[in-house]
C-alpha positions in Angstrom: -55.7 20.0 -17.0 -56.5 23.6 -17.9 -55.3 26.4 -15.6 -56.4 30.0 -15.9 -56.1 33.3 -14.0 -59.4 35.2 -13.3 -59.8 38.4 -15.4 -60.7 40.4 -12.4 -57.4 39.5 -10.8 -55.5 40.4 -14.0 -57.2 43.8 -14.1 -56.3 44.6 -10.4 -52.7 43.4 -10.8 -51.8 43.6 -14.5 -48.3 42.1 -14.0 -49.6 39.2 -11.9 -48.0 35.9 -12.9 -48.0 32.4 -11.4 -46.2 29.2 -12.2 -47.5 25.7 -12.2 -45.3 22.6 -11.9 -46.7 19.1 -12.6 -44.9 16.2 -11.0 -45.7 12.6 -12.1 -44.7 9.2 -10.6 -43.1 10.7 -7.5 -42.5 9.0 -4.1 -43.2 11.0 -1.0 -41.9 9.8 2.4 -39.9 10.9 5.4 -37.5 13.7 4.5 -33.9 12.5 3.8 -31.4 13.6 6.5 -29.9 16.0 4.0 -33.1 17.9 3.6 -33.8 17.9 7.3 -30.4 19.2 8.0 -30.5 21.9 5.3 -33.9 23.1 6.5 -32.8 23.3 10.2 -29.5 25.1 9.3 -31.2 27.5 7.0 -33.7 28.5 9.6 -31.0 29.0 12.2 -29.1 31.2 9.7 -32.2 33.2 8.9 -32.9 33.7 12.6 -29.5 35.5 13.1 -29.9 37.4 9.8 -33.3 38.8 10.7 -33.1 39.0 14.5 -33.2 42.8 14.5 -34.9 43.4 11.2 -38.4 43.7 9.9 -39.4 40.8 7.6 -42.0 43.2 6.0 -39.0 45.0 4.5 -37.9 41.9 2.5 -38.8 43.0 -1.1 -40.6 39.7 -2.0 -42.7 39.8 1.2 -43.5 43.5 0.7 -44.6 42.8 -2.8 -47.0 40.0 -1.7 -48.4 42.2 1.1 -49.2 44.7 -1.6 -51.0 42.0 -3.7 -53.1 41.0 -0.6 -54.0 44.7 -0.1 -54.9 45.1 -3.8 -57.5 42.3 -3.7 -59.0 43.4 -0.4 -57.1 41.2 2.2 -55.6 42.9 5.2 -52.0 41.5 5.3 -51.7 42.5 9.0 -54.5 40.1 9.9 -54.1 37.5 7.1 -50.4 37.2 6.3 -49.0 35.8 3.1 -47.5 32.3 3.9 -43.9 33.5 3.1 -44.2 36.2 5.7 -45.7 33.8 8.2 -42.8 31.4 7.8 -40.2 34.2 8.3 -42.1 35.4 11.4 -41.9 31.8 12.8 -38.2 31.7 12.2 -37.8 35.1 13.9 -39.5 33.6 17.0 -37.3 30.5 16.8 -40.5 28.5 16.2 -38.6 26.4 13.6 -40.5 24.1 11.3 -40.6 20.4 12.2 -40.5 17.7 9.6 -43.8 16.6 8.1 -42.9 14.7 4.9 -40.4 15.2 2.1 -42.8 17.2 -0.2 -44.0 19.5 2.5 -40.6 20.0 4.0 -39.0 20.8 0.6 -41.9 23.1 -0.1 -41.2 25.1 3.1 -37.5 25.1 2.4 -38.1 26.5 -1.1 -40.5 29.1 0.2 -37.9 30.3 2.7 -35.1 30.2 0.1 -37.0 32.1 -2.6 -39.0 34.2 -0.1 -42.3 33.6 -2.0 -45.5 31.7 -1.2 -45.6 28.1 -2.5 -48.3 25.5 -2.4 -47.9 21.7 -3.0 -51.0 19.7 -3.7 -52.0 16.0 -4.4 -53.0 16.2 -8.1 -55.2 13.1 -7.8 -57.3 14.8 -5.2 -58.1 17.6 -7.7 -60.5 17.5 -10.6 -61.3 19.5 -13.7 -60.4 23.1 -14.6 -58.3 25.0 -12.1 -58.7 28.8 -11.6 -56.6 31.2 -9.7 -59.0 33.9 -8.5 -60.2 36.2 -5.8 -62.5 34.4 -3.4 -66.2 35.3 -2.8 -68.5 34.7 0.2 -69.2 31.2 -1.1 -65.6 30.1 -0.9 -64.3 28.3 2.2 -62.6 25.1 3.3 -61.1 23.2 6.2 -57.5 24.2 6.3 -54.5 22.0 7.2 -54.7 23.4 10.7 -58.2 21.9 11.0 -59.9 25.3 11.1 -62.6 26.4 8.7 -61.2 29.3 6.6 -63.5 31.9 4.9 -61.9 33.0 1.7 -63.8 36.2 0.8 -61.4 38.6 -0.9 -58.5 36.2 -0.5 -56.4 34.8 -3.4 -57.3 31.2 -3.9 -57.0 28.2 -6.3 -60.2 26.3 -7.1 -61.1 23.2 -9.1 -64.5 21.7 -10.0 -65.2 20.9 -6.3 -64.3 24.4 -5.0 -61.4 26.1 -3.4 -58.4 24.0 -2.4 -55.4 26.3 -1.9 -54.3 29.8 -1.1 -51.0 31.7 -0.4 -52.6 32.4 3.0 -53.2 28.8 4.2 -54.0 25.6 2.3 -56.8 23.1 2.5 -56.8 19.7 4.1 -58.6 18.2 1.1 -55.7 18.7 -1.3 -52.8 18.0 1.1 -49.8 15.9 0.0 -49.2 12.7 1.9 -46.9 9.7 1.6 -49.6 8.2 -0.7 -49.2 11.0 -3.2 -47.7 9.9 -6.6 -48.7 13.0 -8.7 -48.5 16.5 -7.4 -49.2 20.1 -8.4 -46.8 22.9 -7.3 -48.2 26.4 -7.4 -45.4 29.0 -7.3 -46.6 32.5 -6.4 -44.0 34.5 -8.3 -43.2 38.1 -7.6 -45.0 40.2 -10.3 -41.7 42.2 -10.7 -39.6 39.1 -11.4 -38.5 39.0 -15.1 -39.6 36.0 -17.1 -36.1 34.7 -17.6 -35.4 34.8 -13.8 -38.7 33.0 -13.2 -37.7 30.3 -15.6 -34.4 29.8 -13.9 -36.1 29.6 -10.5 -38.6 27.0 -11.8 -35.8 24.9 -13.4 -33.9 24.8 -10.1 -37.0 24.2 -8.0 -38.3 21.3 -10.1 -34.9 19.7 -10.4 -34.4 19.7 -6.6 -37.9 18.2 -6.2 -37.4 15.3 -8.6 -33.9 14.7 -7.2 -35.5 13.9 -3.9 -38.8 12.4 -5.1 -38.0 10.8 -8.5 -40.5 11.1 -11.2 -40.8 13.8 -13.9 -41.6 17.5 -13.8 -43.0 20.0 -16.3 -43.8 23.6 -15.7 -45.5 26.7 -17.2 -45.7 30.3 -16.3 -49.2 31.8 -16.6 
C-alpha cells in the first residue's frame, strides 16, 4: 500500500511529517482491565494537572492548532482531536471503554498529546493520500454526523476520505472483527526524527503486547 503526502500540504507546512504503523494478525476485543485502569487513572491525573490551566498552551496542542490554521481550518470551531480529548478530561467527561484498539488509541493520544487515528486496513483500498480536503470531500463520522472536510486535513483512499485529526469516519472504524489495522500518527512537525522513532517503537510495542500480531512503521 502506497502512502503519500500532498505537495500542497508540504508547501504550506515544509516540516510536516506523519507516521504510519501497519498491524497484521491482531485480535481486537474488550480492553483488558490493565488498560481500562490505566486510562481511567491517567484521565483523573490529567484532570488535576490541568484543572486551572489552558490546554491550548500545551506545546503539542498549540502546534497542531497552528497546522489547522495554516491549512484554513478554524481550530476554535474544529478542534484537533488531541485538544478535544484534553478538553473532555478538563470537564471530567472521561472516556468510556469502546474496544481495546480504540481505548489504547485514546490513551496514547493523551499520553503523547498528539492526534492519532486507528483504522481497519481491510476496509481501505488502493493508494492513501494525506491531503487538504476540497468541497468534494465528506463522510459520515463515527458520531453518525456528516462531516464536510473542505480545508481540513484528511486521509483518503480510492473510495474517498476516511480519516482526519478532527474526527474519523464510520466506514474505516476498527471493531472486534478487525484483524489488520492502520495507525496514523500525527507527529509534531518540530519533533526530531530520532524522538519520533522512539515514540513509534514504544507505541507499536504497546499495541502488539495487547493485540498480538506484528507491527511495522514508517515516517513520511
